[in-house]
N, C-alpha and C positions, 0 to 999 in steps of 0.2 A: 742787633744784627742788621736791622734796617738802616741804622745810621752808618754802619760800616759799608753797606752796599752803596748808599748815596755818596759817601766819601770817595769810594773807589770809582764810581761812575763819573763824578765831577772831575776828579783828578785825571782820569784817563782822557776825558774830553779835552782838558787843558793841554795835555801832552801830545795828543795825536792830531788835533786840528791844524796846528801851524804847518804851513806848506814846507815840505822837505823832499828829499830824493824819492823816498818810497811812495809818498802821496802823489807826486808829479808823475811817477812811472805808472801807477795804477790808473790815474785820471787820463793820461795821454793814451794808454792802451785801450781804455774804454771808448775814447773819442775816435780811434782809428780802426776799431774792429767791431764785428757783430757782438752783441751782448753775450751770446752763448760762449764765445771764445774768451771772454773776460772772466767768466766764472772760475776757471782754474787759477787765474792770477789772484783773484780776491781770496779764494780758499787758501792758496799757498801763503799769501801775506798774513792771513788770519792765523794759520797754523804756526808760522814762524814767530809772530808776536805772542801767541799763546805760550809757546815754548820759552821765549825770553821772560815773559811775566812769571811763569811757574818757577824758572830758575832763580829769578830775582827774589821772589817771595820765600823760596826755600832756603835762600842764602848761599846756594852753590856758586852762583855767578860771582859773588863778592870774593869768595876764596880763590877762584880761578884767576880773576883779574888782579889779584894781589901780586902776581908775578909780572914784573916789568916787561920781560921779553914777550909775554903774551899780548900786552897792550901794543907793543911795537909791531909785532907781526900782524895784529888785527888792523892797525892803522895803515901799514904798508899795503897789505892785500886789499883793504877797502879803498884806498886811494887809487891804486892801479885799476881796480875794477870800475870805479866811478869814471876814470878817464876813458876807459874803453867803452863803457855804456854811453857816455856823453858823445863820443865819436859816432857810435851806431845811431843814436837818436838824432844827431845833427844831420847825418846823410840820409836818414830814412825818408822815403817818399810815401805820403798817405795814399791809401787805396780807397778811392771814393765809392767803390762798389761794396766795400766792407766784406769781400769774399775771403781774403786771406790775411788782411791786416797789413800794415806797412812792413816792409822788409821781408814779407812772406815767412816769418818765423813760425816754426812748428809749435805745437802745444808744449812739447817736452822742453824746447828752448825757452819758451815764455815762463814755464814753471821754474826752470833752473835760474833764469835771470832774476825772477822775483825772489827766489830763495837767497841768492847772493846779495841782492840789494837790501834784503831784510836782515840777513845774518852778518854780512860784512859792512854793517853800518854802525860805526862806533858811536855816533850821536844817539841812535835809538837804544843801543845797548847801555850806554852810560846813563841815559835818561831813565831807562827802565830800572837799572840797579840803584842809581842815586835817588830817584824819587819814589817809584812804586815799591822797590825793595825796602827802603828805609821807612816808608810810611806804613808798611805792613807789619813792622815790628811791634806796633802797639796792639795788634790784634792776635787772638789765638782761637783755636777751635772753629766753631761755626762762623764766628765773626770774620776770621781770616778767610774762610771759604767764600763768604759773601763779598768781601772786599775784592778778592781775586777774581771771582766770577763776574763782578761788575766791570772790572778792567778788561777782561777777556771779551765780554759782550760788546762793549763800546768799540773795541778793535775790529771785531767782525762786522758789526753794523756799518762802521765808517768805511771800510774798504769796499763793501758792496754798494754803499751809497755813492762813493767816489766813482766807481766803475759805471754805475747807472747814470750819474750826472755827466760823466765824460761821453757816454754813448748818446745822451740827449743832445749835448753840444755838438758832437760830431754829426748827428743826423740833420742838424740845421745848417750844415756846412757842405753843400753838394760840390763845391769847387775844390774843397780840400785845403784852401788857403789857411783857414783858422787852425786846422789840425797841424799843418806844416809849421805854423808859427809856434804852436804848443810844443812841437818836437824840438824846435830851436831853443825855446825857453827852458824846456826840461834838460837839454844838453848843457846850457849855461849853469843851471842850478847844480848839476852833477859835477861839472868842472870846478865851480866855486867851492863846493863841499870838499872836493879832493885837495884843492889848494889849502883850504883851511886845515884839513887833517894833517897835511905835510908840515904846516907851520907849527902844529901842536907838538911835533917831535922835537 
């Protein structure tokens, strides 16, 4: 059981650390907001990842994505949303007082944005199914629980770490220039991901 946990832990680290849309979003929000306002973002990202991991391990997601039209709908919706979020991130102005965060988004909006970036992210879904889902096949019973638990634990720890790191970086940027640059970089990453997704069609 310990070996299954270690396997899941290392595997999840390898999958989640590479910078992507979801990571950039959490980090940039941490840099431009008070830490307390980033907690709902980290929690939402963690819940969404947990759901994807559970679906992958249970095999449900593989069955669903066997339908070609489901993949097409996912890619189209994901691309449109990434284009929109990239535009919002590009024009966002950092709030150096950290009172409301850039663009003055409400907590409900932040949660919904995080949910969509997590769920409408074909890369995350396919990685979860293709890597975590297939790797879990070799385990059963308590070993599968340990493997799944390790993947979930890494996900939650990583998002809170990213938000905290972003907040630390933002606190060292009283002028807001660095946060503004991060917003632009985040927008470029989102647009690049959207273009790549369209090409995959």
